[in-house]
Legacy VTK file of the C-alpha trace (Angstrom):
# vtk DataFile Version 3.0
C-alpha trace
ASCII
DATASET POLYDATA
POINTS 188 float
-53.660 -7.883 92.010
-57.162 -7.616 91.342
-57.853 -9.552 87.950
-61.378 -9.661 86.491
-62.832 -12.469 85.003
-65.776 -11.207 82.102
-68.256 -13.652 82.491
-71.921 -14.088 83.250
-71.943 -17.876 84.097
-71.321 -18.132 87.670
-70.263 -21.568 87.369
-67.476 -21.071 85.117
-66.086 -17.823 87.247
-66.514 -20.391 90.259
-64.573 -23.211 88.663
-61.497 -20.434 88.127
-62.078 -19.045 91.056
-61.435 -21.979 93.202
-58.268 -22.640 90.576
-56.841 -19.761 91.751
-56.721 -20.153 95.239
-55.549 -23.490 95.212
-52.581 -22.760 93.141
-52.765 -19.376 96.156
-51.685 -17.280 92.747
-52.163 -14.553 94.542
-54.653 -12.797 92.432
-57.380 -11.176 93.695
-60.449 -12.874 91.240
-63.325 -10.476 90.259
-66.368 -10.960 88.001
-67.385 -8.202 85.808
-70.554 -9.753 83.993
-72.800 -7.085 83.487
-70.958 -4.650 80.681
-71.706 -4.952 77.682
-69.179 -7.724 75.136
-69.161 -7.567 71.692
-69.507 -11.346 70.566
-69.404 -12.343 67.127
-70.794 -15.890 65.941
-67.009 -17.142 64.392
-66.164 -20.552 63.669
-63.004 -20.335 65.657
-62.902 -19.905 69.658
-60.157 -17.847 69.194
-61.301 -15.578 66.676
-64.747 -15.303 68.977
-62.889 -14.474 72.327
-60.333 -12.295 70.343
-62.870 -9.697 69.261
-64.426 -9.318 72.257
-61.693 -8.980 74.084
-59.897 -6.361 71.624
-62.994 -4.234 71.322
-63.415 -4.626 75.573
-60.227 -3.278 76.096
-60.578 0.086 74.333
-63.955 0.697 76.944
-62.063 -0.114 80.054
-58.652 0.125 81.715
-58.295 -3.115 83.983
-56.822 -6.164 83.721
-59.436 -8.993 82.488
-60.061 -12.216 81.025
-62.271 -13.910 78.746
-62.965 -16.905 78.346
-65.167 -19.346 75.628
-65.224 -23.002 75.636
-66.991 -25.522 73.510
-67.189 -29.146 73.173
-65.686 -30.797 69.734
-67.181 -34.279 68.566
-65.134 -36.303 66.386
-67.861 -38.188 64.798
-69.828 -35.233 64.345
-66.639 -33.746 62.690
-66.377 -30.788 65.753
-69.699 -30.031 66.123
-71.107 -28.623 68.169
-67.641 -26.665 68.637
-68.022 -23.161 69.093
-71.450 -23.680 68.785
-71.831 -25.630 72.209
-73.233 -22.739 74.098
-76.594 -22.622 71.837
-76.755 -25.822 70.737
-76.645 -26.915 74.699
-79.675 -24.152 74.851
-81.344 -26.215 71.968
-80.816 -30.029 71.963
-79.252 -29.993 75.156
-77.250 -33.155 76.490
-80.307 -35.845 75.008
-79.787 -33.900 71.857
-76.488 -34.977 71.445
-76.977 -38.645 72.402
-79.440 -38.963 70.258
-76.832 -37.531 67.642
-74.720 -40.072 67.969
-76.904 -43.244 68.689
-74.930 -46.035 67.409
-72.033 -44.406 66.696
-69.241 -46.072 67.795
-66.584 -43.179 67.690
-67.586 -41.016 70.566
-63.601 -39.228 71.049
-64.365 -35.415 71.895
-62.255 -32.930 72.490
-63.490 -29.791 75.469
-60.679 -26.618 74.015
-61.090 -23.648 76.402
-59.561 -20.448 74.967
-58.729 -17.166 77.116
-57.852 -13.873 76.002
-56.191 -11.571 78.631
-55.833 -8.156 78.681
-52.906 -7.183 80.559
-51.200 -4.130 81.558
-51.546 -2.897 77.629
-51.507 -6.343 76.167
-53.317 -9.377 75.044
-52.131 -12.574 75.318
-54.532 -15.954 73.814
-53.890 -19.718 76.059
-55.756 -22.533 75.344
-56.345 -25.725 77.081
-57.301 -29.366 75.847
-58.892 -31.830 77.518
-59.545 -35.133 75.687
-61.917 -37.548 76.214
-65.278 -39.384 75.002
-69.116 -39.109 74.997
-70.859 -41.347 77.164
-73.952 -43.243 76.410
-75.946 -41.127 79.115
-76.436 -38.286 81.289
-74.396 -38.654 84.783
-73.558 -36.637 87.419
-75.310 -34.077 88.952
-72.101 -31.451 88.835
-70.348 -28.675 86.716
-73.325 -27.165 83.692
-73.466 -27.850 80.049
-71.896 -30.876 78.399
-70.374 -31.960 81.185
-72.980 -35.084 82.034
-71.817 -37.041 79.198
-67.881 -35.874 78.810
-65.469 -38.277 80.071
-61.858 -36.961 80.050
-59.089 -39.680 79.436
-57.842 -41.424 82.599
-61.402 -41.299 84.089
-64.312 -43.104 84.212
-67.088 -40.279 85.863
-68.010 -37.894 83.328
-67.388 -33.939 84.711
-70.670 -34.208 85.878
-69.912 -36.661 88.642
-67.848 -34.786 89.764
-66.467 -32.286 92.276
-64.883 -28.407 90.784
-61.723 -29.678 92.493
-61.638 -33.284 90.316
-62.658 -31.128 87.158
-60.056 -28.499 87.745
-57.368 -32.169 87.483
-58.371 -32.730 83.989
-60.515 -29.427 82.848
-59.683 -27.419 79.510
-60.615 -24.386 81.319
-58.492 -25.013 84.030
-55.290 -26.452 81.321
-55.449 -22.880 80.036
-55.755 -21.220 83.888
-52.955 -22.094 84.682
-51.251 -21.266 81.902
-52.292 -17.295 82.589
-51.005 -17.277 85.676
-48.029 -18.591 85.031
-47.366 -16.167 82.448
-48.960 -13.423 84.827
-46.297 -14.819 87.794
-43.544 -14.617 84.726
-44.985 -10.970 83.457
-44.603 -10.020 87.386
-41.395 -11.089 88.405
LINES 1 189
188 0 1 2 3 4 5 6 7 8 9 10 11 12 13 14 15 16 17 18 19 20 21 22 23 24 25 26 27 28 29 30 31 32 33 34 35 36 37 38 39 40 41 42 43 44 45 46 47 48 49 50 51 52 53 54 55 56 57 58 59 60 61 62 63 64 65 66 67 68 69 70 71 72 73 74 75 76 77 78 79 80 81 82 83 84 85 86 87 88 89 90 91 92 93 94 95 96 97 98 99 100 101 102 103 104 105 106 107 108 109 110 111 112 113 114 115 116 117 118 119 120 121 122 123 124 125 126 127 128 129 130 131 132 133 134 135 136 137 138 139 140 141 142 143 144 145 146 147 148 149 150 151 152 153 154 155 156 157 158 159 160 161 162 163 164 165 166 167 168 169 170 171 172 173 174 175 176 177 178 179 180 181 182 183 184 185 186 187
């Protein structure tokens, strides 16, 4: 079965592709990155992916999904949240660490929301990875805020983990697993 991942982020695609292969899902994952996707700025990841999926479902007739993720830091009242991509591009990991300077509550979570358009229906899946913000940038793997996020149960940042290690903890992996489980159940 062919499923398209609407993303222009090759790192996200590679993470999800590795997971889909590992789970032996029978899904042939293809990128669909050169398509114009309407995206709103909103305070909710759910709102952002649903808007994009509903609009795109009117234009293309294939099974696809859209994923959006954000880093939510407790001490910063959920910032950067749905604005994570913009914040990363403007102040990066170092900027977040400056904002966290002197703050002892380092609790944070990554959230991933997937909107799947499958056989004419839209279904949403959510994954959360709780953890904390490190005191310094660590590691060269992954992307975005990975080098400053330590998931619960680990001493390493996502930036210090291989894709396979990250997929054992990550918010995105949790959401993808739920999506694959839904597809398997739907097809049976």
